[in-house]
PAKOLDO-231161 format. One record per residue (C-alpha): x, y, z. Coordinates in pm, 1 decimal, always signed. Last residue first. Layout:
BEGIN
[[X Y Z]]
...
//
This chain:
BEGIN
[[-3728.9 -10066.0 +8650.4]]
[[-3679.8 -9794.4 +8914.9]]
[[-3625.4 -10037.7 +9201.3]]
[[-3372.2 -10243.1 +9003.9]]
[[-3177.7 -9935.0 +8895.1]]
[[-3147.4 -9802.3 +9250.5]]
[[-3039.8 -10131.9 +9410.9]]
[[-2674.7 -10026.8 +9428.1]]
[[-2363.8 -10240.6 +9408.2]]
[[-2116.4 -10247.4 +9695.4]]
[[-1740.2 -10304.8 +9717.3]]
[[-1661.2 -10100.4 +9405.4]]
[[-1490.2 -9817.3 +9583.9]]
[[-1808.3 -9615.1 +9611.2]]
[[-2082.1 -9728.6 +9379.1]]
[[-2089.2 -9959.7 +9079.1]]
[[-2427.5 -9993.6 +8912.9]]
[[-2699.6 -10254.2 +8920.1]]
[[-2984.3 -10278.4 +8672.0]]
[[-2742.4 -10404.6 +8405.5]]
[[-2704.3 -10722.8 +8611.8]]
[[-3038.0 -10849.2 +8485.5]]
[[-3095.9 -11201.3 +8614.3]]
[[-3409.9 -11351.0 +8460.5]]
[[-3314.7 -11691.6 +8599.9]]
[[-3057.0 -11751.5 +8328.9]]
[[-3019.2 -11466.6 +8078.6]]
[[-2685.7 -11589.1 +7938.7]]
[[-2632.5 -11957.3 +8011.1]]
[[-2529.6 -12073.5 +8360.5]]
[[-2196.0 -12191.7 +8501.0]]
[[-2219.8 -12419.7 +8802.3]]
[[-2046.5 -12474.8 +9135.6]]
[[-1817.4 -12171.7 +9131.8]]
[[-1615.1 -12171.0 +9452.2]]
[[-1620.8 -12097.8 +9825.5]]
[[-1394.2 -12346.3 +10004.9]]
[[-1209.1 -12103.1 +10230.1]]
[[-841.1 -12129.3 +10322.0]]
[[-745.3 -11764.4 +10289.2]]
[[-593.5 -11824.6 +9945.8]]
[[-923.4 -11976.6 +9833.2]]
[[-1118.2 -11669.6 +9948.7]]
[[-870.1 -11447.7 +9765.4]]
[[-927.3 -11640.0 +9443.1]]
[[-1303.8 -11630.7 +9498.7]]
[[-1313.0 -11252.5 +9526.7]]
[[-1665.6 -11179.2 +9645.5]]
[[-1857.3 -10867.4 +9543.7]]
[[-2185.0 -10759.2 +9698.8]]
[[-2533.3 -10694.5 +9563.6]]
[[-2769.6 -10479.3 +9762.5]]
[[-3138.9 -10558.5 +9798.9]]
[[-3065.4 -10920.2 +9721.0]]
[[-3269.3 -11109.9 +9463.7]]
[[-3417.8 -11442.1 +9589.1]]
[[-3223.1 -11735.5 +9447.3]]
[[-3291.5 -11953.0 +9756.0]]
[[-2927.5 -11921.7 +9862.4]]
[[-2939.8 -11542.5 +9836.2]]
[[-2926.8 -11350.2 +9511.3]]
[[-2709.8 -11093.3 +9331.0]]
[[-2348.4 -11187.3 +9414.9]]
[[-2104.7 -10987.7 +9198.1]]
[[-1828.7 -11240.9 +9139.2]]
[[-1450.1 -11209.8 +9125.5]]
[[-1308.1 -11509.7 +8941.9]]
[[-1177.6 -11841.4 +9085.1]]
[[-1152.0 -12109.1 +8815.3]]
[[-904.4 -11918.7 +8598.6]]
[[-661.7 -11835.8 +8877.9]]
[[-350.6 -11752.4 +8673.1]]
[[-549.3 -11534.5 +8431.5]]
[[-723.8 -11345.5 +8715.0]]
[[-1092.0 -11284.8 +8657.3]]
[[-1335.1 -10995.5 +8650.2]]
[[-1702.8 -10905.8 +8699.7]]
[[-1855.6 -11254.3 +8705.3]]
[[-2229.9 -11243.4 +8770.4]]
[[-2404.4 -11392.9 +9071.8]]
[[-2631.5 -11663.7 +9200.5]]
[[-2612.4 -11799.3 +9556.0]]
[[-2622.7 -12180.3 +9587.2]]
[[-2345.6 -12168.5 +9855.8]]
[[-2116.0 -12352.1 +9610.6]]
[[-2165.7 -12054.3 +9380.7]]
[[-2399.8 -12036.8 +9084.5]]
[[-2262.2 -11846.2 +8789.4]]
[[-2386.9 -11592.7 +8533.9]]
[[-2110.1 -11480.3 +8298.6]]
[[-2064.5 -11103.6 +8251.3]]
[[-1683.8 -11116.1 +8261.2]]
[[-1569.1 -11450.3 +8128.6]]
[[-1599.9 -11777.7 +8326.1]]
[[-1336.2 -12014.9 +8187.6]]
[[-1112.5 -11712.2 +8150.7]]
[[-1124.4 -11435.8 +7890.8]]
[[-757.5 -11379.2 +7804.3]]
[[-607.1 -11708.1 +7923.9]]
[[-879.8 -11900.2 +7742.6]]
[[-802.8 -11699.9 +7429.5]]
[[-429.1 -11768.0 +7468.4]]
[[-490.7 -12143.6 +7488.9]]
[[-713.2 -12140.1 +7181.1]]
[[-457.9 -11930.5 +6992.1]]
[[-181.8 -12173.1 +7094.1]]
[[-370.1 -12472.5 +6957.1]]
[[-459.4 -12342.0 +6613.4]]
[[-829.4 -12387.7 +6549.2]]
[[-1056.1 -12639.9 +6376.6]]
[[-821.5 -12934.8 +6429.4]]
[[-511.2 -12833.1 +6621.4]]
[[-720.2 -12744.6 +6926.3]]
[[-1080.9 -12851.2 +6878.9]]
[[-1135.8 -13009.6 +7221.2]]
[[-1023.4 -12691.5 +7395.6]]
[[-1272.9 -12494.3 +7190.0]]
[[-1554.1 -12725.2 +7301.5]]
[[-1441.9 -12696.3 +7664.8]]
[[-1445.4 -12318.6 +7634.6]]
[[-1802.1 -12343.8 +7501.2]]
[[-1908.5 -12557.0 +7797.7]]
[[-1762.1 -12303.5 +8040.1]]
[[-1929.7 -12017.4 +7853.2]]
[[-2266.9 -12193.8 +7882.8]]
[[-2401.6 -12348.7 +7565.2]]
[[-2704.5 -12249.8 +7356.8]]
[[-2843.0 -12509.1 +7115.7]]
[[-3209.1 -12427.8 +7172.4]]
[[-3112.9 -12061.2 +7143.3]]
[[-3125.8 -12067.4 +6762.6]]
[[-2935.7 -11751.3 +6666.3]]
[[-2660.2 -11870.4 +6894.6]]
[[-2531.3 -11672.4 +7194.2]]
[[-2285.7 -11898.4 +7383.8]]
[[-2202.8 -12127.4 +7091.3]]
[[-2205.4 -11863.3 +6818.8]]
[[-1979.0 -11644.6 +7032.7]]
[[-1718.4 -11922.6 +7050.8]]
[[-1721.7 -11990.6 +6675.8]]
[[-1696.6 -11620.4 +6596.5]]
[[-1414.6 -11593.4 +6853.0]]
[[-1212.0 -11857.9 +6669.5]]
[[-1279.6 -11723.4 +6321.9]]
[[-1193.6 -11370.2 +6433.4]]
[[-855.6 -11484.1 +6565.8]]
[[-778.7 -11697.6 +6262.1]]
[[-869.2 -11401.8 +6039.0]]
[[-618.8 -11186.8 +6228.9]]
[[-353.2 -11456.5 +6178.7]]
[[-405.7 -11477.8 +5802.5]]
[[-506.4 -11829.1 +5684.9]]
[[-257.7 -11998.4 +5450.9]]
[[-45.2 -12082.4 +5756.6]]
[[-288.0 -12351.9 +5863.4]]
[[-558.8 -12431.1 +5610.0]]
[[-737.1 -12326.4 +5291.3]]
[[-1082.3 -12457.3 +5200.8]]
[[-1175.1 -12163.6 +4977.7]]
[[-1530.1 -12107.3 +5106.5]]
[[-1524.8 -12242.8 +5367.9]]
[[-1394.3 -12441.1 +5664.1]]
[[-1259.7 -12796.3 +5697.1]]
[[-907.7 -12696.0 +5586.4]]
[[-741.4 -12815.8 +5910.9]]
[[-701.7 -12469.8 +6069.5]]
[[-1045.5 -12357.9 +5953.8]]
[[-1167.7 -12101.3 +5704.6]]
[[-1471.2 -11899.8 +5813.4]]
[[-1269.0 -11585.8 +5895.5]]
[[-1090.8 -11590.1 +5557.5]]
[[-1262.7 -11322.8 +5346.2]]
[[-1366.7 -11092.3 +5633.2]]
[[-1019.8 -11095.3 +5787.8]]
[[-878.9 -11058.6 +5436.8]]
[[-1079.8 -10741.3 +5379.1]]
[[-932.2 -10593.0 +5696.8]]
[[-576.1 -10678.2 +5585.4]]
[[-651.4 -10518.3 +5248.0]]
[[-690.5 -10179.0 +5416.4]]
[[-1031.6 -10006.6 +5393.8]]
[[-1123.3 -9834.8 +5066.5]]
[[-1495.0 -9906.0 +5079.5]]
[[-1480.7 -10121.8 +4766.1]]
[[-1238.2 -10356.7 +4942.0]]
[[-1475.0 -10392.7 +5238.9]]
[[-1775.5 -10466.5 +5017.5]]
[[-1576.6 -10723.4 +4819.1]]
[[-1461.5 -10890.5 +5140.1]]
[[-1824.9 -10919.7 +5243.4]]
[[-1923.5 -11091.3 +4920.5]]
[[-1625.4 -11325.4 +4964.5]]
[[-1731.7 -11409.5 +5320.7]]
[[-2100.9 -11442.0 +5216.4]]
[[-2059.4 -11706.9 +4946.5]]
[[-2111.1 -11985.9 +5198.7]]
[[-2484.5 -11905.2 +5208.9]]
[[-2560.7 -11996.5 +4849.2]]
[[-2415.8 -12345.6 +4883.5]]
[[-2585.7 -12381.4 +5220.2]]
[[-2926.5 -12287.5 +5081.3]]
[[-2898.2 -12562.4 +4821.9]]
[[-2794.0 -12822.2 +5078.7]]
[[-3086.5 -12721.2 +5300.6]]
[[-3029.0 -12490.4 +5594.8]]
[[-3151.3 -12558.9 +5948.8]]
[[-2804.7 -12612.2 +6102.4]]
[[-2696.1 -12274.6 +5967.8]]
[[-2958.9 -12100.4 +6178.6]]
[[-3173.7 -11867.8 +5971.8]]
[[-3120.9 -11543.8 +5782.7]]
[[-3095.8 -11736.2 +5454.4]]
[[-3453.2 -11658.5 +5348.7]]
[[-3365.2 -11287.3 +5353.2]]
[[-3164.0 -11343.8 +5035.8]]
[[-2791.1 -11268.6 +5062.5]]
[[-2630.2 -10930.0 +4995.5]]
[[-2649.0 -10813.8 +5357.6]]
[[-2485.3 -11144.7 +5448.6]]
[[-2160.4 -10996.8 +5317.9]]
[[-2138.4 -10778.5 +5630.6]]
[[-2070.4 -11085.7 +5846.0]]
[[-1705.6 -11014.8 +5932.8]]
[[-1754.9 -10636.8 +5938.6]]
[[-1730.8 -10586.8 +6315.8]]
[[-1453.9 -10847.2 +6336.0]]
[[-1252.3 -10695.5 +6052.2]]
[[-1289.3 -10348.9 +6203.0]]
[[-1165.7 -10471.6 +6540.4]]
[[-870.3 -10653.1 +6386.4]]
[[-771.9 -10342.8 +6190.9]]
[[-780.8 -10137.6 +6511.3]]
[[-592.8 -10407.0 +6701.4]]
[[-318.4 -10380.3 +6440.2]]
[[-294.0 -10004.7 +6503.1]]
[[-285.0 -10068.7 +6879.4]]
[[+2.3 -10320.9 +6856.2]]
[[-82.7 -10688.1 +6906.8]]
[[+35.2 -10818.4 +7244.5]]
[[-120.2 -11165.2 +7224.6]]
[[-346.5 -11091.7 +7522.4]]
[[-455.8 -10765.6 +7362.3]]
[[-541.5 -10950.4 +7042.5]]
[[-743.1 -11204.8 +7242.9]]
[[-937.7 -10929.9 +7419.6]]
[[-977.0 -10741.3 +7092.6]]
[[-1122.8 -11047.7 +6921.3]]
[[-1373.6 -11102.5 +7203.4]]
[[-1481.4 -10736.4 +7180.8]]
[[-1509.0 -10734.4 +6801.9]]
[[-1706.6 -11055.5 +6793.6]]
[[-1938.4 -10919.9 +7062.5]]
[[-2027.6 -10613.4 +6858.2]]
[[-2085.3 -10814.1 +6539.8]]
[[-2307.8 -11066.2 +6721.6]]
[[-2511.3 -10796.2 +6892.0]]
[[-2563.4 -10609.2 +6564.1]]
[[-2668.8 -10922.0 +6375.5]]
[[-2898.7 -11033.5 +6658.2]]
[[-3086.8 -10702.1 +6683.9]]
[[-3294.5 -10723.6 +7004.4]]
[[-3026.0 -10599.1 +7241.5]]
[[-2977.6 -10700.0 +7606.1]]
[[-2724.1 -10516.4 +7822.7]]
[[-2540.8 -10758.0 +8053.3]]
[[-2293.3 -10919.8 +7814.9]]
[[-2208.5 -10619.6 +7597.3]]
[[-2166.6 -10394.8 +7900.1]]
[[-1940.2 -10635.3 +8085.1]]
[[-1729.4 -10700.4 +7776.4]]
[[-1686.2 -10328.2 +7721.7]]
[[-1569.0 -10278.5 +8080.7]]
[[-1351.0 -10585.5 +8137.2]]
[[-1035.0 -10527.0 +7931.1]]
[[-953.3 -10188.1 +8090.7]]
[[-737.7 -9921.1 +7925.9]]
[[-645.1 -10120.9 +7613.7]]
[[-1003.3 -10249.5 +7585.4]]
[[-1128.2 -9889.7 +7587.3]]
[[-879.4 -9758.9 +7329.9]]
[[-947.8 -10050.0 +7095.6]]
[[-1323.1 -9992.0 +7123.8]]
[[-1279.2 -9624.1 +7040.4]]
[[-1075.1 -9717.0 +6732.3]]
[[-1346.5 -9957.1 +6616.8]]
[[-1609.5 -9688.2 +6675.1]]
[[-1430.7 -9449.6 +6439.8]]
[[-1355.2 -9698.4 +6162.1]]
[[-1718.6 -9814.5 +6168.3]]
[[-1837.2 -9452.8 +6141.6]]
[[-1625.4 -9397.3 +5830.7]]
[[-1744.0 -9719.4 +5668.8]]
[[-1978.4 -9570.5 +5407.9]]
[[-1986.2 -9808.1 +5111.4]]
[[-1797.0 -9687.6 +4798.2]]
[[-2003.1 -9788.5 +4495.2]]
[[-2317.8 -9703.6 +4689.9]]
[[-2590.7 -9957.9 +4617.3]]
[[-2851.1 -9783.1 +4828.4]]
[[-2884.4 -10100.5 +5035.6]]
[[-2508.0 -10103.4 +5094.4]]
[[-2513.7 -9744.0 +5222.5]]
[[-2815.0 -9817.2 +5443.3]]
[[-2632.9 -10114.1 +5593.0]]
[[-2324.6 -9901.2 +5660.0]]
[[-2528.7 -9638.2 +5844.6]]
[[-2706.9 -9907.3 +6045.8]]
[[-2370.1 -10061.8 +6135.0]]
[[-2238.5 -9724.3 +6255.9]]
[[-2559.8 -9658.9 +6450.6]]
[[-2527.7 -9991.2 +6631.3]]
[[-2162.6 -9924.5 +6713.0]]
[[-2245.2 -9576.6 +6845.0]]
[[-2517.9 -9719.7 +7068.0]]
[[-2263.8 -9948.6 +7232.1]]
[[-2016.9 -9661.1 +7258.4]]
[[-2246.3 -9463.0 +7489.5]]
[[-2138.7 -9692.1 +7780.2]]
[[-1766.8 -9624.2 +7733.9]]
[[-1706.0 -9336.0 +7972.7]]
[[-1912.5 -9459.2 +8266.6]]
[[-1797.3 -9817.9 +8231.1]]
[[-1434.0 -9703.0 +8219.7]]
[[-1466.0 -9516.2 +8547.9]]
[[-1629.1 -9803.7 +8736.5]]
[[-1399.3 -10069.3 +8592.8]]
[[-1096.0 -9878.9 +8712.2]]
[[-862.9 -9732.0 +8456.8]]
[[-499.9 -9792.1 +8359.4]]
[[-500.1 -10168.9 +8304.7]]
[[-155.6 -10224.6 +8154.7]]
[[-90.0 -10344.9 +7800.2]]
[[+243.2 -10480.2 +7678.1]]
[[+292.3 -10463.5 +7300.3]]
[[+464.3 -10761.1 +7141.4]]
[[+787.1 -10681.5 +6949.8]]
[[+727.1 -10938.0 +6674.8]]
[[+425.2 -11153.6 +6755.3]]
[[+496.3 -11526.0 +6722.2]]
[[+207.4 -11762.8 +6651.0]]
[[+290.8 -12103.2 +6796.1]]
[[+448.8 -12361.1 +6567.9]]
[[+198.6 -12560.8 +6362.2]]
[[+12.1 -12886.4 +6416.5]]
[[-273.0 -13004.1 +6194.0]]
[[-523.5 -13267.2 +6306.9]]
[[-802.4 -13394.1 +6081.5]]
[[-1127.2 -13450.1 +6274.3]]
[[-1311.2 -13155.3 +6118.1]]
[[-1274.3 -13317.7 +5775.8]]
[[-1542.1 -13562.6 +5888.4]]
[[-1471.4 -13924.0 +5798.7]]
[[-1700.1 -14060.0 +5529.9]]
[[-2049.9 -13953.0 +5436.2]]
[[-2265.2 -13642.7 +5390.7]]
[[-1987.7 -13413.6 +5504.3]]
[[-2062.7 -13186.5 +5797.2]]
[[-2131.3 -12813.6 +5738.6]]
[[-1825.3 -12607.4 +5826.1]]
[[-1806.8 -12473.4 +6176.8]]
[[-1861.8 -12138.0 +6346.4]]
[[-2240.6 -12120.8 +6336.7]]
[[-2246.1 -12463.9 +6492.5]]
[[-2247.7 -12808.4 +6336.9]]
[[-2229.0 -13084.9 +6592.7]]
[[-1902.5 -13239.9 +6700.6]]
[[-1902.2 -13620.9 +6702.0]]
[[-1957.9 -13728.8 +7058.0]]
[[-1685.6 -13848.3 +7291.0]]
[[-1823.0 -14119.1 +7513.2]]
[[-1785.6 -14088.0 +7892.5]]
[[-1828.2 -14435.2 +8042.7]]
[[-1481.1 -14439.8 +8197.4]]
[[-1504.5 -14095.4 +8355.3]]
[[-1141.3 -14070.1 +8467.4]]
[[-999.0 -13958.4 +8800.4]]
[[-630.3 -13871.5 +8814.8]]
[[-315.1 -14010.7 +8980.0]]
[[+39.7 -13906.8 +9055.6]]
[[+6.0 -13557.0 +8914.8]]
[[+187.9 -13268.4 +8750.4]]
[[+473.3 -13421.6 +8548.3]]
[[+270.1 -13730.4 +8456.2]]
[[-19.9 -13506.8 +8355.7]]
[[+207.1 -13311.1 +8120.3]]
[[+335.1 -13638.6 +7968.7]]
[[-24.1 -13752.6 +7910.6]]
[[-94.5 -13418.9 +7741.1]]
[[+207.0 -13465.1 +7512.9]]
[[+91.8 -13817.4 +7427.3]]
[[-212.0 -13680.7 +7246.0]]
[[-580.6 -13591.5 +7270.0]]
[[-667.5 -13664.1 +7630.9]]
[[-1027.4 -13554.4 +7669.7]]
[[-1093.5 -13270.6 +7912.8]]
[[-1227.3 -13181.3 +8258.3]]
[[-1152.1 -12853.5 +8435.9]]
[[-1017.5 -12605.1 +8186.2]]
[[-689.0 -12420.9 +8129.8]]
[[-455.9 -12720.7 +8189.1]]
[[-107.4 -12605.4 +8289.3]]
[[-151.6 -12734.0 +8647.0]]
[[-172.4 -12561.0 +8987.3]]
[[-504.3 -12401.5 +8888.9]]
[[-658.8 -12746.0 +8861.0]]
[[-615.3 -12818.7 +9232.8]]
[[-439.3 -13151.1 +9305.3]]
[[-513.9 -13523.1 +9268.4]]
[[-692.0 -13450.1 +8942.1]]
[[-1049.2 -13458.4 +8814.5]]
[[-1263.9 -13550.0 +8514.1]]
[[-997.9 -13674.9 +8272.0]]
[[-1185.7 -13818.6 +7972.6]]
[[-978.7 -14093.4 +7807.9]]
[[-912.0 -14066.5 +7433.2]]
[[-533.3 -14112.3 +7449.8]]
[[-444.1 -14352.8 +7728.8]]
[[-362.8 -14315.0 +8096.7]]
[[-198.8 -14591.2 +8296.9]]
[[+118.1 -14393.6 +8381.6]]
[[-106.4 -14126.3 +8536.1]]
[[-226.3 -14379.8 +8791.7]]
[[-599.1 -14415.4 +8744.8]]
[[-896.6 -14358.4 +8978.6]]
[[-1238.3 -14435.4 +8842.1]]
[[-1550.7 -14227.6 +8778.2]]
[[-1836.3 -14437.7 +8645.8]]
[[-2084.4 -14266.9 +8413.7]]
[[-2431.1 -14413.9 +8428.6]]
[[-2568.2 -14690.6 +8208.1]]
//
């Protein structure tokens, strides 16, 4: 039976309904994503304040969340611990730091591009140190690259994310660690964490999975494919990683990021099963972005989600797996379509998101790379969807695509001039 979309007065709404559309543009409401399940009376009250009526998919059935690399393994029987709701006051940052974008994307890309190789070399150096059995693992290079990443994200939040999303790397562990650090820094920047705290957050994110180096090679598989015995061995990795970090002499706060990043807001995580305020804030941040990254770039690509789908999954898990305000702040920081996301416009052209405006989450700036038949353009061009909407146009994102869709390689283009054109030189020389 197909989904039937029906119109409801907001006073008729009930918890559990799937709101597919509103009677006004989404960006005029407090809801960060388009389409969501009503989880509580507070969301109904928000809809009542914003709208007169909404459209509900009446046949939409909420599925039990599947295990991802960011979630605890489901229980064999009984109600899943993931469903338990825990509400806490919003995280409050004392004297939040205000960050301004001080460099253009073009300039920051040029300066920061070598950093990706530096991160890989730093992780290789650490891995060799662990393999040798050094009593004090070598983390000097990790400390250095983490500080460079903080400096870059402080100057321009889009450059590192763009590079990490468009430049392919074969080493999954390296790519995952790099991306975790970038996502974490973007959320930390949004929250107003001070630069020295961002540095500790970055190191914790880079090192979050370092404990896996002490696990058998047989466990380097997707979590969903593990047997019960393998799982029990696998969930030791956060504590193993924390031990490596402590032995290296890094601050305890970094070790605690590694130790607690797989714990969940409602105690459904591992290995200690703590919840809520028992989980350090920086570990909560890394846990959230680890979950998100594992959905958009999983080890097993058969379960890959688009960024928009992953944001929807996070939104559904507010106050269960993750603290509500951190989810909302993350969506504000990266948008529904983060920098580097492949999208199809309403014109059927394909492009890559290069930036977004927090208050206009559904209308990013897009580097258009193909025509309506998906044939690559000789010269890409940038369209600002938010500006197009303000001018009365109807150009918008029609679909969000998974990383690598259609063989699109945005890394072959480079910014030229004032950023209004993108060159074909890299594509022709490939």
